[in-house]
BATOR-738938 format. One line per field, with one value per residue: residue number from 1; z, x, y of N, C-alpha, C, CB in turn; residue in three letters. Coordinates in Angstrom, 2 decimals. Glycine has a CB too. Example, Ala and Ser with C-alpha at 12.3 -4.5 7.8 and 13.67 -1.06 7.14 Angstrom:
BEGIN
num	(1, 2)
n_c3	(7.80, 7.08)
n_c1	(13.19, 12.85)
n_c2	(-5.69, -2.25)
ca_c3	(7.80, 7.14)
ca_c1	(12.30, 13.67)
ca_c2	(-4.50, -1.06)
c_c3	(7.80, 7.87)
c_c1	(13.20, 12.90)
c_c2	(-3.30, 0.03)
cb_c3	(9.05, 5.72)
cb_c1	(11.31, 14.08)
cb_c2	(-4.47, -0.60)
residu	(ALA, SER)
% end
This chain:
BEGIN
num	(1, 2, 3, 4, 5, 6, 7, 8, 9, 10, 11, 12, 13, 14, 15, 16, 17, 18, 19, 20, 21, 22, 23, 24, 25, 26, 27, 28, 29, 30, 31, 32, 33, 34, 35, 36, 37, 38, 39, 40, 41, 42, 43, 44, 45, 46, 47, 48, 49, 50, 51, 52, 53, 54, 55, 56, 57, 58, 59, 60, 61, 62, 63, 64, 65, 66, 67, 68, 69, 70, 71, 72, 73, 74, 75, 76, 77, 78, 79, 80, 81, 82, 83, 84, 85, 86, 87, 88, 89, 90, 91, 92, 93, 94, 95, 96, 97, 98, 99, 100, 101, 102, 103, 104, 105, 106, 107, 108, 109, 110, 111, 112, 113, 114, 115, 116, 117, 118, 119, 120, 121, 122, 123, 124, 125, 126, 127, 128, 129, 130, 131, 132, 133, 134, 135, 136, 137, 138, 139)
n_c3	(31.54, 29.15, 25.42, 23.35, 21.00, 20.21, 17.95, 16.28, 14.09, 10.75, 7.77, 7.74, 5.78, 2.87, -0.01, -3.68, -6.46, -10.04, -11.70, -14.21, -15.99, -17.76, -19.89, -22.23, -21.99, -23.30, -22.01, -23.27, -25.03, -23.49, -22.38, -24.66, -25.44, -23.11, -22.69, -21.03, -18.86, -17.00, -13.40, -12.74, -14.33, -15.87, -17.28, -19.01, -17.49, -14.76, -11.64, -8.66, -6.74, -6.66, -6.87, -7.56, -9.72, -10.89, -13.99, -15.32, -17.19, -16.11, -15.67, -14.14, -12.46, -10.16, -6.81, -4.17, -0.43, -1.08, -3.35, -3.10, -0.35, 1.52, 1.38, -0.29, -1.86, -3.41, -4.46, -6.27, -8.11, -9.52, -10.94, -11.93, -13.90, -15.82, -16.31, -18.82, -20.71, -20.94, -22.80, -24.00, -21.97, -21.58, -24.06, -23.88, -21.42, -23.19, -24.64, -22.93, -20.75, -17.79, -14.86, -12.30, -9.44, -6.87, -3.35, -0.62, 3.00, 6.05, 8.70, 11.92, 14.97, 14.83, 13.06, 10.39, 6.76, 5.09, 1.98, -0.05, -1.58, -3.99, -5.08, -5.37, -7.08, -9.68, -9.83, -10.35, -12.71, -14.69, -15.01, -13.32, -10.88, -7.49, -4.94, -1.94, 0.41, 3.36, 5.43, 8.37, 9.58, 12.54, 12.14)
n_c1	(-19.93, -20.03, -20.58, -19.31, -19.20, -17.60, -18.60, -17.65, -18.79, -19.87, -17.72, -15.78, -15.56, -15.70, -14.98, -15.95, -14.70, -14.06, -11.49, -9.65, -6.90, -3.87, -1.23, -0.41, -2.25, -4.66, -6.16, -8.08, -9.31, -10.71, -12.79, -14.09, -14.74, -16.49, -18.17, -18.16, -16.70, -13.64, -12.85, -10.16, -6.82, -4.04, -1.10, 0.49, 3.71, 6.39, 5.48, 5.17, 3.45, 2.57, 4.05, 7.59, 7.55, 4.93, 3.37, 1.21, -1.04, -3.80, -7.43, -9.83, -12.69, -14.44, -16.11, -17.12, -18.00, -18.99, -20.32, -22.42, -23.77, -23.68, -21.83, -22.96, -24.76, -22.89, -21.71, -23.63, -23.56, -21.36, -21.49, -24.02, -23.01, -21.37, -22.84, -24.31, -22.78, -21.82, -21.18, -19.03, -17.07, -17.00, -15.66, -13.38, -11.91, -11.72, -10.00, -7.07, -7.49, -7.79, -9.77, -11.57, -13.49, -12.99, -13.21, -12.71, -11.86, -11.82, -11.56, -12.36, -11.19, -13.33, -15.21, -17.28, -18.06, -20.47, -21.94, -24.63, -26.04, -27.51, -25.69, -23.39, -24.20, -24.40, -21.89, -20.87, -21.92, -20.99, -18.51, -16.10, -13.36, -13.85, -12.04, -11.39, -10.21, -9.07, -8.53, -6.70, -5.53, -5.31, -8.10)
n_c2	(-32.50, -30.06, -29.83, -27.16, -24.59, -22.05, -19.42, -16.93, -15.49, -14.23, -14.04, -10.36, -7.65, -8.61, -9.51, -10.22, -11.49, -11.99, -14.04, -13.89, -15.36, -16.17, -16.75, -15.29, -13.33, -10.61, -8.16, -6.36, -8.19, -9.83, -8.31, -7.54, -9.91, -11.05, -9.03, -7.21, -4.75, -4.72, -4.38, -4.12, -5.05, -6.81, -6.68, -9.54, -10.23, -9.76, -9.06, -6.84, -7.58, -9.98, -13.81, -14.29, -15.86, -15.67, -14.66, -14.29, -12.54, -10.64, -10.61, -8.89, -8.76, -7.25, -7.32, -5.43, -4.30, -1.36, -1.98, -4.21, -5.40, -7.54, -10.78, -12.62, -11.24, -9.95, -11.88, -12.67, -10.49, -10.41, -12.84, -12.54, -10.95, -11.90, -14.63, -13.89, -13.91, -16.83, -18.66, -17.31, -17.25, -19.99, -20.63, -19.17, -20.55, -23.05, -22.28, -22.42, -20.13, -19.38, -19.55, -18.20, -17.95, -15.51, -15.40, -12.83, -12.22, -11.02, -12.82, -14.10, -15.90, -18.62, -17.92, -17.67, -18.61, -18.64, -20.22, -20.18, -23.08, -22.89, -20.59, -21.69, -23.80, -22.11, -21.09, -23.77, -24.32, -22.84, -23.55, -22.90, -22.36, -22.67, -20.15, -19.41, -17.03, -16.63, -13.68, -13.24, -11.33, -8.75, -6.40)
ca_c3	(30.79, 27.86, 24.45, 22.87, 19.99, 20.01, 16.42, 16.19, 12.98, 9.41, 7.30, 7.28, 5.01, 2.04, -1.64, -4.86, -7.90, -11.08, -12.19, -15.91, -16.13, -18.85, -20.16, -22.65, -21.69, -23.63, -21.32, -24.23, -25.63, -22.98, -22.32, -25.77, -25.52, -22.20, -22.95, -19.50, -18.86, -15.95, -12.77, -12.85, -15.28, -15.55, -18.35, -18.38, -16.95, -13.34, -10.82, -7.45, -6.41, -7.18, -7.13, -9.06, -11.04, -11.07, -14.82, -16.10, -17.34, -15.53, -16.13, -12.97, -11.95, -8.26, -6.13, -2.76, 0.09, -1.65, -4.13, -2.59, 1.35, 1.75, 0.37, -0.69, -3.07, -3.87, -5.30, -7.13, -9.11, -9.97, -11.55, -12.85, -14.85, -16.92, -17.07, -20.10, -21.62, -20.56, -23.73, -24.51, -21.09, -22.19, -25.43, -23.19, -20.76, -23.77, -25.49, -22.11, -19.65, -16.06, -14.74, -10.96, -8.33, -5.54, -2.27, 0.00, 3.84, 7.10, 9.50, 13.04, 15.28, 14.96, 11.78, 9.46, 5.60, 4.38, 0.30, -0.49, -2.87, -5.46, -5.60, -5.87, -8.07, -10.42, -10.37, -11.16, -14.42, -15.71, -15.17, -13.01, -9.67, -6.30, -4.31, -0.91, 0.68, 4.41, 6.03, 9.59, 10.17, 12.87, 11.49)
ca_c1	(-19.16, -20.89, -19.11, -19.97, -18.63, -17.33, -18.47, -17.78, -19.85, -19.71, -16.38, -16.41, -15.11, -15.53, -15.00, -15.45, -13.58, -13.94, -10.06, -9.35, -5.59, -3.26, 0.46, -0.46, -3.31, -4.87, -7.07, -9.45, -9.83, -11.54, -13.62, -14.62, -15.69, -17.56, -19.02, -18.09, -15.64, -12.85, -12.60, -8.63, -6.04, -2.86, -0.57, 1.79, 5.26, 6.70, 4.66, 5.84, 2.24, 2.26, 5.14, 8.05, 6.89, 3.56, 3.85, 0.56, -1.65, -5.09, -8.57, -10.50, -13.97, -14.51, -17.67, -17.00, -19.03, -18.97, -21.29, -23.39, -23.24, -23.54, -20.99, -24.09, -24.99, -21.61, -21.16, -24.75, -23.57, -20.45, -22.29, -25.18, -22.44, -20.55, -23.50, -24.90, -21.72, -20.96, -20.71, -17.92, -16.61, -16.49, -14.51, -11.88, -11.64, -11.57, -8.41, -6.30, -7.45, -7.75, -11.18, -12.17, -14.21, -12.16, -14.01, -11.67, -12.49, -11.46, -11.94, -11.62, -11.53, -14.65, -15.84, -17.71, -18.14, -21.62, -22.31, -25.96, -26.33, -27.58, -24.54, -22.46, -24.47, -24.24, -20.52, -20.47, -22.54, -19.85, -17.31, -14.51, -13.22, -13.91, -10.96, -11.96, -9.30, -9.26, -7.38, -6.81, -4.78, -6.30, -8.26)
ca_c2	(-31.66, -30.00, -29.34, -26.04, -24.04, -20.54, -18.56, -15.44, -14.62, -14.00, -12.87, -9.30, -6.81, -9.45, -9.16, -11.11, -11.41, -12.94, -13.65, -14.68, -15.20, -16.50, -16.16, -13.95, -12.61, -9.44, -7.47, -6.00, -9.19, -10.70, -7.35, -7.97, -11.88, -11.07, -7.69, -6.93, -4.26, -5.49, -3.14, -4.26, -6.05, -6.47, -7.32, -10.46, -9.78, -9.69, -7.71, -6.81, -8.05, -11.35, -14.01, -14.19, -17.34, -15.80, -13.71, -14.43, -11.13, -10.77, -9.54, -8.96, -8.06, -7.08, -6.20, -5.46, -3.58, -0.40, -1.95, -4.62, -5.58, -8.98, -11.77, -13.52, -10.35, -9.76, -13.15, -12.68, -9.31, -10.88, -14.02, -12.25, -9.92, -12.84, -15.61, -14.04, -14.81, -17.75, -18.99, -16.66, -17.90, -21.32, -20.54, -18.87, -21.92, -24.12, -21.27, -22.11, -19.37, -19.59, -18.51, -18.43, -16.65, -15.77, -14.58, -12.64, -11.44, -11.25, -14.09, -14.48, -17.49, -19.36, -17.39, -19.14, -18.47, -19.72, -19.83, -21.20, -24.05, -21.97, -19.69, -22.62, -24.32, -21.05, -21.01, -24.86, -24.04, -21.77, -24.25, -22.39, -22.98, -21.13, -19.80, -19.10, -16.67, -15.37, -12.70, -13.59, -10.62, -8.11, -5.70)
c_c3	(29.32, 26.41, 23.63, 22.02, 20.17, 18.38, 16.37, 15.18, 11.49, 9.07, 7.25, 6.13, 3.47, 0.52, -2.52, -5.94, -8.68, -11.75, -13.14, -15.95, -17.33, -19.00, -21.04, -23.07, -22.33, -22.85, -22.38, -24.95, -24.96, -22.45, -23.48, -25.88, -24.63, -22.31, -21.70, -19.43, -17.10, -15.04, -12.73, -13.93, -15.53, -16.80, -18.05, -18.19, -15.29, -12.78, -9.11, -6.21, -5.93, -7.14, -8.12, -10.40, -11.39, -12.41, -15.92, -16.22, -16.49, -15.70, -14.91, -12.67, -10.57, -7.97, -5.10, -2.12, -0.29, -2.68, -4.10, -1.13, 1.55, 0.75, -0.48, -1.93, -3.82, -4.89, -6.26, -8.36, -9.62, -11.13, -12.34, -14.10, -16.10, -17.03, -18.11, -21.14, -21.57, -21.75, -24.50, -23.01, -21.33, -23.44, -24.73, -22.50, -21.95, -24.24, -24.21, -21.04, -18.61, -15.71, -12.76, -10.49, -7.03, -4.09, -1.29, 1.53, 5.13, 8.14, 10.63, 13.51, 15.32, 13.73, 10.50, 8.30, 4.66, 3.02, 0.42, -1.59, -4.15, -6.10, -6.16, -6.65, -10.08, -11.01, -11.09, -12.58, -15.17, -15.41, -14.50, -11.71, -8.84, -5.51, -3.03, -0.22, 1.68, 4.61, 7.39, 10.55, 11.50, 12.57, 12.68)
c_c1	(-20.00, -20.02, -19.99, -18.84, -18.51, -17.63, -18.84, -18.65, -19.20, -18.41, -17.34, -15.59, -14.99, -15.15, -15.02, -15.41, -14.06, -12.78, -10.19, -8.03, -4.90, -1.90, 0.26, -1.74, -3.55, -6.16, -8.67, -9.90, -11.21, -13.01, -14.72, -15.71, -16.69, -18.52, -19.24, -16.69, -15.18, -13.16, -11.13, -8.14, -4.78, -2.11, 0.26, 2.95, 5.37, 5.77, 5.12, 4.57, 2.08, 3.80, 5.97, 8.05, 5.66, 3.52, 2.10, -0.38, -3.04, -6.26, -9.26, -11.47, -14.44, -15.84, -17.02, -17.93, -19.52, -20.18, -22.67, -22.81, -22.55, -22.76, -21.74, -24.39, -23.95, -21.50, -22.37, -24.53, -22.59, -21.15, -22.96, -24.33, -21.58, -21.81, -24.12, -24.22, -20.88, -20.62, -19.54, -16.70, -15.71, -15.22, -13.22, -10.91, -10.84, -9.67, -6.94, -6.33, -7.84, -8.87, -11.38, -12.78, -13.25, -13.07, -12.84, -12.66, -11.40, -12.11, -11.73, -11.83, -13.20, -15.44, -16.36, -18.13, -19.56, -22.34, -23.83, -25.28, -26.41, -27.00, -23.57, -22.86, -24.43, -22.62, -19.89, -20.82, -21.64, -18.73, -16.17, -14.59, -13.66, -12.78, -11.55, -10.81, -9.19, -8.17, -7.56, -5.89, -5.80, -6.76, -8.37)
c_c2	(-31.33, -29.04, -27.92, -25.24, -22.34, -19.72, -17.24, -14.40, -15.11, -13.51, -11.42, -8.54, -7.67, -8.68, -10.35, -10.73, -12.13, -12.81, -14.85, -14.18, -16.37, -15.97, -15.22, -13.47, -10.99, -9.02, -7.47, -7.17, -9.93, -9.69, -7.56, -8.89, -11.30, -10.26, -7.39, -5.76, -4.75, -4.14, -3.11, -5.34, -5.77, -7.36, -8.19, -9.82, -9.83, -8.46, -7.78, -7.74, -9.63, -12.01, -14.30, -15.24, -17.03, -14.67, -13.38, -12.82, -11.61, -9.76, -9.83, -8.11, -8.23, -6.37, -6.35, -4.61, -2.11, -0.32, -3.02, -5.36, -6.82, -9.62, -12.18, -12.51, -9.66, -10.55, -13.38, -11.68, -9.93, -12.09, -13.17, -11.49, -10.75, -14.06, -15.56, -13.99, -15.50, -18.86, -19.20, -17.05, -19.18, -21.53, -20.12, -19.77, -22.90, -23.72, -21.62, -21.00, -19.76, -18.70, -18.93, -17.36, -17.06, -14.82, -14.23, -11.93, -11.49, -12.49, -14.50, -15.84, -17.36, -18.68, -18.26, -18.09, -19.02, -19.26, -20.93, -22.04, -23.60, -20.96, -20.85, -23.56, -23.39, -21.06, -22.50, -24.86, -23.35, -22.57, -23.94, -22.53, -21.95, -21.17, -19.24, -18.54, -15.70, -15.02, -12.87, -12.56, -9.69, -6.97, -4.21)
cb_c3	(30.60, 28.43, 22.89, 24.09, 18.78, 20.39, 15.30, 16.01, 13.19, 8.95, 5.27, 8.42, 5.69, 2.13, -2.10, -5.09, -7.84, -11.96, -11.00, -17.56, -14.60, -19.83, -20.85, -23.64, -20.26, -25.06, -20.99, -25.40, -25.75, -21.73, -22.38, -26.35, -24.57, -21.10, -23.81, -18.50, -19.38, -16.34, -11.36, -11.41, -16.55, -13.92, -19.17, -19.24, -17.47, -13.10, -10.94, -7.08, -7.55, -8.83, -6.64, -8.91, -10.42, -9.55, -15.75, -15.80, -19.21, -14.26, -17.67, -12.10, -12.74, -7.44, -6.01, -2.35, 1.29, -2.09, -5.22, -3.66, 2.53, 1.81, 0.88, 0.59, -2.71, -2.97, -4.30, -6.31, -8.73, -8.77, -10.61, -12.04, -13.92, -16.23, -16.56, -20.31, -22.16, -19.32, -24.02, -24.89, -20.46, -22.78, -26.80, -22.20, -20.22, -25.06, -25.48, -22.71, -19.76, -15.15, -16.21, -9.99, -7.86, -5.89, -1.47, -1.02, 4.10, 7.48, 9.11, 14.06, 17.01, 16.57, 11.26, 10.17, 5.29, 5.49, -1.30, -1.20, -2.78, -5.60, -4.30, -5.02, -7.41, -9.50, -9.07, -10.62, -14.58, -15.22, -16.29, -13.43, -9.37, -5.05, -5.11, -0.31, -0.19, 5.73, 5.65, 9.64, 8.96, 13.71, 10.57)
cb_c1	(-17.71, -22.54, -18.36, -20.63, -19.44, -15.69, -19.36, -16.55, -19.72, -20.67, -15.46, -16.71, -13.79, -16.75, -13.69, -16.02, -12.04, -14.95, -8.62, -10.40, -5.02, -4.01, 1.68, 0.40, -3.23, -4.92, -6.30, -9.19, -8.74, -10.65, -12.87, -13.77, -14.70, -17.22, -20.40, -17.77, -15.80, -11.00, -13.28, -8.04, -6.58, -2.51, -0.05, 2.24, 5.62, 8.38, 2.58, 6.25, 1.45, 1.48, 5.23, 9.30, 6.63, 2.59, 5.51, -0.04, -1.89, -4.86, -9.51, -9.78, -15.06, -13.08, -19.64, -15.73, -18.75, -17.76, -20.61, -24.12, -24.52, -24.81, -20.37, -25.46, -25.78, -20.62, -20.80, -26.01, -23.38, -19.56, -23.24, -26.50, -21.36, -18.69, -24.17, -25.73, -21.17, -21.55, -21.11, -18.40, -17.58, -17.77, -14.93, -12.03, -13.26, -12.94, -8.88, -5.51, -7.93, -6.18, -13.10, -11.28, -16.38, -10.25, -15.35, -10.46, -14.06, -11.52, -11.63, -11.88, -10.76, -15.47, -14.87, -19.28, -16.96, -22.93, -20.64, -27.52, -27.52, -28.47, -23.75, -21.87, -25.80, -24.66, -19.58, -20.95, -23.95, -19.52, -17.00, -13.98, -11.88, -15.30, -10.07, -12.70, -8.91, -9.89, -7.47, -6.46, -4.03, -6.29, -9.34)
cb_c2	(-32.39, -29.12, -31.02, -25.20, -24.52, -20.42, -19.13, -15.12, -12.53, -13.14, -13.30, -8.45, -6.21, -10.31, -8.34, -12.12, -11.89, -12.90, -13.60, -14.10, -15.33, -16.16, -17.24, -13.74, -12.63, -9.36, -5.87, -4.84, -10.04, -11.56, -6.08, -8.39, -13.85, -10.94, -7.74, -8.65, -2.62, -6.04, -2.98, -4.68, -6.17, -6.80, -6.59, -11.61, -8.03, -9.45, -7.94, -4.90, -7.76, -11.32, -14.46, -13.93, -19.15, -15.41, -14.50, -15.77, -10.49, -10.87, -9.77, -8.92, -8.45, -5.91, -6.66, -5.14, -3.59, -0.32, -2.00, -5.47, -5.63, -9.64, -12.98, -13.84, -9.39, -9.95, -14.66, -12.33, -7.72, -11.29, -15.02, -11.20, -8.83, -13.56, -16.06, -13.29, -14.46, -18.34, -18.65, -14.74, -18.10, -21.88, -19.21, -18.00, -22.67, -24.36, -18.59, -22.04, -18.46, -19.05, -19.31, -18.84, -16.86, -15.02, -15.50, -11.64, -11.97, -10.08, -14.93, -13.63, -18.17, -19.14, -16.55, -20.48, -19.02, -19.97, -20.52, -20.30, -24.69, -21.47, -18.64, -23.19, -24.78, -19.80, -20.54, -25.97, -23.08, -19.87, -24.24, -20.81, -23.50, -21.06, -18.89, -20.14, -16.47, -15.53, -11.07, -15.05, -9.77, -8.10, -6.26)
residu	(MET, THR, ASP, SER, ALA, HIS, VAL, GLU, GLY, PRO, TRP, VAL, GLN, THR, SER, VAL, SER, LEU, VAL, ILE, GLU, LYS, SER, ASP, LEU, GLU, PRO, GLY, ALA, ILE, THR, GLU, ALA, LEU, GLY, VAL, GLU, ALA, THR, THR, THR, ARG, LEU, PRO, GLY, PRO, SER, ARG, TRP, ARG, PRO, ALA, ASP, ASP, THR, ASN, GLY, LEU, TRP, ILE, LEU, GLU, CYS, ASP, GLN, GLY, ILE, ALA, LYS, GLY, MET, ASP, ASP, GLN, LEU, ASP, HIS, VAL, LEU, SER, ARG, ILE, GLU, THR, GLY, SER, GLY, ALA, LEU, ALA, ASN, LEU, LEU, HIS, SER, GLY, HIS, GLN, ALA, SER, VAL, GLU, ILE, ARG, GLY, TYR, ALA, GLY, ASP, GLY, ALA, VAL, LEU, GLU, ILE, SER, PRO, ALA, LEU, LEU, ALA, ARG, ILE, MET, THR, LEU, GLY, ILE, SER, LEU, LYS, VAL, ILE, PRO, ASN, ILE, ASN, GLU, ARG)
% end
């Protein structure tokens, strides 16, 4: 008997976002501090799109397949936009903001998500977390 593994391939329809959040977040202050415009913001308070107890304000910089095709290119795009303001990002983290890089995509049976060590090192250098959020619904 031979062991074999079915690998469907990489995730598809990926998107990469930098998400900064805080209970009293002011989106304009984040934009000013980082020198980068958000693609989406949400003021603090309840939202029908988030759990009832999650009322944090959000500042989001997103890159999807419309901007960069592959997940590595999307991640590089987001990181490149904020690395020049890494000191400002560190100040935001020090003042209680939470920041993470979120990778979303569709993952079927056996699908894999590979992130290069160089990209992981860049995330670690910024001192932010990485969230991987697979969608396993049928496309």
